[in-house]
BAFI-3210 file (N, C-alpha, C; in Angstrom, 3 decimals, decimal comma, padded with zeros to 6 digits):
// residues 131
n [1|2|3|4|5|6|7|8|9|10|11|12|13|14|15|16|17|18|19|20|21|22|23|24|25|26|27|28|29|30|31|32|33|34|35|36|37|38|39|40|41|42|43|44|45|46|47|48|49|50|51|52|53|54|55|56|57|58|59|60|61|62|63|64|65|66|67|68|69|70|71|72|73|74|75|76|77|78|79|80|81|82|83|84|85|86|87|88|89|90|91|92|93|94|95|96|97|98|99|100|101|102|103|104|105|106|107|108|109|110|111|112|113|114|115|116|117|118|119|120|121|122|123|124|125|126|127|128|129|130|131]
n.u [010,505|013,277|016,563|018,507|017,092|016,951|019,777|020,399|018,808|019,955|022,586|021,966|020,892|023,764|025,498|024,212|024,401|027,104|027,910|026,693|028,470|030,708|029,998|029,486|031,883|033,303|032,233|031,223|032,758|035,115|036,439|036,337|037,715|041,004|043,331|044,299|041,917|039,884|040,793|040,515|038,024|037,302|038,100|036,434|034,073|034,785|035,461|032,882|031,685|032,953|032,408|029,546|029,101|030,318|028,607|026,396|027,256|027,307|024,614|023,764|025,545|024,565|022,038|022,052|022,749|025,579|027,365|027,989|025,200|024,840|027,370|027,525|025,575|026,446|028,644|027,594|026,440|028,728|029,890|028,154|027,927|030,461|031,078|029,463|030,780|033,505|033,375|031,590|033,181|035,519|034,105|032,809|035,295|036,815|034,903|034,403|037,304|038,184|040,642|040,383|038,439|039,305|040,223|038,338|037,751|039,542|038,025|035,941|037,348|038,135|035,765|034,869|036,874|036,650|034,095|035,107|036,594|034,788|033,226|035,092|035,332|032,713|032,565|034,575|033,259|030,493|027,988|028,380|026,964|024,993|026,503]
n.v [-047,925|-045,810|-046,548|-045,113|-045,210|-047,682|-048,332|-047,046|-048,357|-051,118|-050,228|-049,633|-051,912|-053,595|-051,977|-052,258|-055,079|-055,313|-054,154|-055,829|-058,435|-057,616|-057,604|-060,193|-061,162|-060,251|-061,092|-063,660|-065,224|-064,724|-066,434|-068,775|-069,065|-069,167|-066,393|-065,780|-066,540|-065,010|-062,515|-062,439|-062,921|-060,326|-058,391|-058,846|-057,865|-055,144|-054,293|-054,616|-053,000|-050,209|-050,335|-050,374|-047,750|-046,634|-047,452|-045,916|-043,583|-043,347|-043,552|-041,013|-039,426|-039,885|-039,057|-036,719|-035,569|-035,562|-037,087|-039,366|-041,236|-043,603|-045,157|-044,561|-046,208|-048,683|-048,845|-048,868|-051,428|-053,085|-052,516|-053,920|-056,505|-057,052|-056,714|-058,806|-060,912|-060,647|-060,077|-061,958|-064,275|-064,326|-064,265|-067,182|-068,278|-067,623|-069,175|-071,589|-072,455|-073,502|-073,240|-072,814|-071,248|-068,943|-068,201|-067,082|-064,645|-062,608|-062,354|-060,990|-058,603|-057,670|-056,850|-054,946|-052,876|-052,364|-051,019|-048,740|-047,691|-047,060|-045,145|-043,314|-042,607|-042,010|-039,658|-037,899|-037,405|-037,062|-034,790|-031,420|-029,416|-026,510|-023,724]
n.w [-020,380|-020,390|-021,638|-019,797|-017,477|-017,173|-016,827|-014,529|-012,597|-012,859|-011,880|-009,539|-008,402|-009,173|-007,193|-004,866|-004,309|-004,276|-001,959|-000,234|-000,896|-000,120|002,809|003,268|002,662|004,586|007,117|006,743|005,338|005,839|008,125|006,680|004,149|002,421|002,940|000,099|-001,246|-000,030|-000,601|-003,292|-003,880|-002,497|-004,739|-006,710|-005,473|-005,270|-007,734|-008,768|-007,515|-008,573|-011,059|-010,954|-010,045|-012,435|-014,486|-013,481|-014,051|-016,815|-017,516|-016,374|-018,018|-020,672|-020,216|-020,408|-022,764|-023,479|-024,718|-027,525|-028,109|-028,967|-028,485|-025,735|-025,096|-025,641|-023,858|-021,659|-021,734|-021,974|-019,773|-017,864|-018,630|-018,587|-015,656|-014,826|-015,781|-014,765|-012,230|-011,394|-012,074|-010,630|-007,896|-007,989|-008,294|-005,681|-004,151|-004,691|-005,376|-007,605|-010,077|-012,629|-013,373|-012,899|-015,222|-016,879|-016,042|-017,319|-019,812|-019,012|-017,979|-020,121|-021,342|-019,765|-020,062|-022,812|-022,392|-021,107|-023,059|-025,076|-023,648|-023,240|-026,342|-027,021|-025,278|-026,660|-029,234|-029,197|-029,161|-028,379|-025,698|-025,515|-023,663]
ca.u [011,436|014,375|017,897|019,104|016,534|017,309|020,975|020,448|018,161|021,169|023,739|021,741|021,328|024,803|026,277|023,556|025,239|028,273|027,923|026,257|028,983|031,619|029,720|029,633|033,178|034,119|031,362|030,859|033,831|037,029|037,044|036,104|038,651|042,378|043,865|044,274|040,769|039,424|041,366|040,220|036,371|037,122|038,416|035,341|033,255|035,539|035,343|031,662|031,101|033,600|031,582|028,164|029,424|030,609|027,326|025,597|027,829|026,784|023,318|023,698|025,804|023,614|020,620|022,233|023,161|026,892|028,144|027,331|024,349|025,039|028,280|027,275|024,685|027,563|029,555|026,825|026,263|029,812|029,838|027,074|028,636|031,985|030,803|028,782|031,848|034,674|033,270|031,234|034,079|035,945|033,198|033,008|036,944|036,702|033,856|034,917|038,742|038,465|041,129|039,784|037,473|040,156|040,613|037,219|037,968|040,045|037,171|035,181|038,076|038,347|034,513|035,023|037,881|035,593|033,154|035,652|036,880|033,363|032,664|035,807|034,997|031,629|032,662|035,200|032,646|029,559|027,690|028,298|025,667|025,264|026,633]
ca.v [-047,476|-045,375|-046,958|-044,426|-045,629|-049,026|-048,270|-046,502|-049,633|-052,122|-049,795|-049,554|-053,324|-053,974|-051,567|-052,793|-056,535|-055,294|-053,935|-057,351|-058,933|-057,218|-057,724|-061,343|-061,701|-059,941|-061,659|-065,108|-065,886|-064,602|-067,573|-070,017|-068,903|-068,711|-064,950|-065,645|-066,643|-064,035|-061,244|-062,863|-062,494|-058,669|-057,880|-059,054|-056,926|-054,043|-053,846|-054,879|-051,220|-049,366|-050,576|-049,772|-046,292|-046,541|-047,511|-044,348|-042,195|-043,714|-042,968|-039,422|-038,719|-040,117|-038,420|-034,899|-035,925|-035,331|-037,824|-040,041|-042,025|-045,260|-045,692|-044,540|-047,469|-049,899|-048,560|-049,258|-052,411|-053,614|-052,547|-055,002|-057,818|-057,286|-056,766|-060,140|-062,219|-060,596|-060,420|-063,442|-065,676|-064,237|-064,930|-068,183|-068,988|-068,032|-069,779|-073,265|-073,032|-074,178|-072,048|-072,728|-070,156|-067,560|-067,773|-066,375|-063,235|-061,707|-062,100|-059,728|-057,507|-057,080|-056,122|-053,763|-052,279|-051,824|-049,994|-047,500|-047,122|-046,451|-044,097|-042,066|-042,028|-041,140|-038,148|-037,097|-037,553|-036,662|-033,480|-030,627|-028,720|-025,061|-023,292]
ca.w [-019,563|-021,233|-021,268|-018,771|-016,327|-016,927|-016,076|-013,202|-011,824|-013,019|-011,347|-008,001|-008,296|-008,727|-006,212|-003,466|-004,178|-004,005|-000,730|000,563|-001,307|000,704|004,055|003,232|002,469|005,904|008,294|006,606|004,361|006,250|008,592|005,849|003,116|002,695|002,450|-001,176|-002,029|000,105|-001,536|-004,930|-003,474|-002,347|-005,557|-007,411|-005,001|-005,611|-009,157|-008,866|-006,990|-009,352|-012,222|-010,678|-010,238|-013,873|-014,990|-013,241|-014,878|-018,227|-017,718|-016,188|-019,133|-021,881|-020,132|-020,257|-024,093|-023,380|-025,572|-028,497|-027,366|-029,334|-027,888|-024,319|-024,703|-025,684|-022,748|-020,351|-021,587|-021,920|-017,866|-017,376|-019,038|-017,821|-014,224|-014,515|-016,218|-014,102|-010,751|-011,118|-011,987|-009,085|-006,646|-008,365|-007,924|-004,433|-003,502|-005,207|-005,355|-008,796|-010,797|-014,312|-013,161|-012,786|-016,752|-017,574|-015,587|-018,242|-020,623|-018,068|-017,771|-021,396|-021,490|-018,932|-021,042|-023,895|-021,889|-020,861|-024,511|-025,675|-022,946|-023,869|-027,625|-026,783|-024,818|-027,642|-030,422|-028,556|-029,316|-027,094|-025,035|-025,327|-022,318]
c.u [012,439|015,701|018,533|018,330|016,813|018,886|021,265|020,030|019,400|022,152|023,494|021,833|022,669|025,873|025,409|024,214|026,646|028,507|027,699|027,449|030,414|031,545|029,616|030,934|033,788|033,484|031,338|031,937|035,186|037,355|037,145|037,114|040,045|042,511|043,695|042,735|039,670|039,507|040,548|038,433|036,241|037,454|037,243|034,284|033,704|035,233|033,928|030,915|031,667|032,538|029,992|027,910|029,463|029,414|026,268|026,029|027,435|025,405|023,324|024,095|025,183|022,295|020,705|022,777|024,679|027,804|027,322|026,443|024,451|026,128|028,332|026,382|025,667|028,551|028,724|026,660|027,587|030,202|029,212|027,622|029,924|032,142|030,586|029,858|032,843|034,562|032,662|032,066|034,911|035,384|033,164|034,211|037,110|036,094|034,078|036,412|039,074|039,194|040,954|038,849|038,012|040,431|039,667|037,328|038,441|039,138|036,298|036,043|038,106|036,941|034,722|035,954|037,197|034,928|033,975|036,133|035,828|033,197|033,905|035,681|033,770|031,890|033,570|034,317|031,307|029,164|027,720|027,161|026,260|025,409|025,853]
c.v [-047,076|-046,018|-046,395|-045,039|-046,838|-049,198|-048,185|-047,703|-050,676|-051,448|-050,046|-050,951|-053,858|-053,331|-051,859|-054,330|-056,578|-055,191|-055,292|-058,105|-058,928|-057,520|-059,389|-061,956|-061,486|-060,858|-063,342|-066,067|-065,724|-065,856|-068,919|-070,082|-068,625|-067,183|-064,769|-065,365|-065,588|-062,552|-061,380|-062,230|-061,096|-058,061|-057,983|-058,263|-055,453|-053,661|-053,883|-053,175|-050,251|-049,452|-049,964|-048,313|-046,004|-046,135|-046,245|-043,652|-042,219|-043,119|-041,506|-038,662|-038,611|-039,028|-036,759|-034,924|-035,059|-036,146|-038,570|-041,333|-043,491|-045,935|-045,410|-045,808|-048,756|-049,969|-049,191|-050,954|-053,436|-053,574|-053,703|-056,102|-058,178|-057,589|-058,347|-061,117|-061,868|-060,950|-061,617|-064,440|-065,696|-064,761|-066,492|-068,916|-069,070|-069,092|-071,606|-073,721|-073,587|-073,098|-072,116|-071,646|-068,883|-067,396|-067,241|-064,794|-062,179|-061,360|-060,834|-058,325|-056,779|-056,339|-054,902|-052,613|-051,487|-050,883|-048,843|-046,945|-046,345|-045,292|-042,881|-041,460|-041,522|-039,660|-037,413|-036,830|-036,885|-035,036|-032,711|-029,678|-027,226|-024,835|-022,190]
c.w [-020,536|-020,608|-020,070|-017,686|-015,982|-016,393|-015,089|-012,399|-011,798|-012,107|-010,061|-007,502|-007,891|-007,683|-004,874|-003,205|-003,794|-002,619|000,137|000,106|-000,236|002,128|004,267|003,457|004,185|006,940|007,934|005,863|004,986|007,060|007,766|004,715|003,552|002,591|001,062|-001,755|-001,425|-000,680|-003,073|-004,716|-003,377|-003,509|-006,737|-007,070|-005,162|-006,845|-009,729|-008,485|-008,069|-010,680|-012,343|-011,060|-011,608|-014,616|-014,948|-013,772|-016,113|-018,311|-017,325|-017,489|-020,439|-021,598|-020,248|-021,797|-024,280|-024,138|-026,606|-027,928|-027,766|-028,575|-026,131|-024,173|-024,696|-024,701|-021,517|-020,527|-021,611|-020,238|-017,374|-017,679|-018,406|-016,420|-014,025|-014,673|-015,156|-012,705|-010,711|-011,191|-011,061|-008,068|-006,765|-007,772|-006,488|-003,562|-003,435|-005,141|-006,614|-009,631|-012,090|-014,051|-013,288|-014,259|-017,095|-017,117|-016,613|-019,314|-020,212|-018,025|-019,188|-021,852|-020,814|-019,620|-022,157|-023,585|-021,430|-022,039|-025,120|-025,095|-023,380|-025,256|-027,656|-026,324|-025,737|-029,173|-030,052|-029,020|-027,984|-026,773|-025,124|-023,791|-021,816]
res [m|t|i|e|r|l|f|i|a|i|a|a|l|l|g|g|t|a|v|a|a|g|a|f|a|t|h|a|l|k|p|q|l|s|e|r|l|l|a|v|f|e|t|g|a|r|y|q|m|y|h|a|l|a|l|l|l|v|a|l|v|r|s|q|a|l|g|a|p|g|l|l|t|s|a|g|w|a|f|v|a|g|t|a|i|f|s|g|s|l|y|a|l|a|l|t|g|q|n|l|l|g|a|v|a|p|v|g|g|g|a|l|m|v|g|w|g|c|l|a|v|a|g|v|l|g|a|s|k|p|e]
***
């Protein structure tokens, strides 16, 4: 399996579970959680969806050889790790109420920013395709 296909599959799983998380928040968690914790959970779902789409973009850009492949691979893995850590810690915080879990979110956010940085540099340094 190519890295592009793997990223597409992971992006689809992240996107689908983001939809499920949003529905879960709306239908099951809304009566159970405070407005603050519900907003935390929804932030996790929103960022998970954003980065599912970003990972899909990385796969498509990489498949078209529009950027530096190594940096694009790094961007993809940074998005995967960042999403797991950022959104996962927000989900855990919302479901448990343990504020200490919120301290983990910036690590995931940092990984997401690294992913965007790698994507930017890959675009600048990547080989251009003939038109």
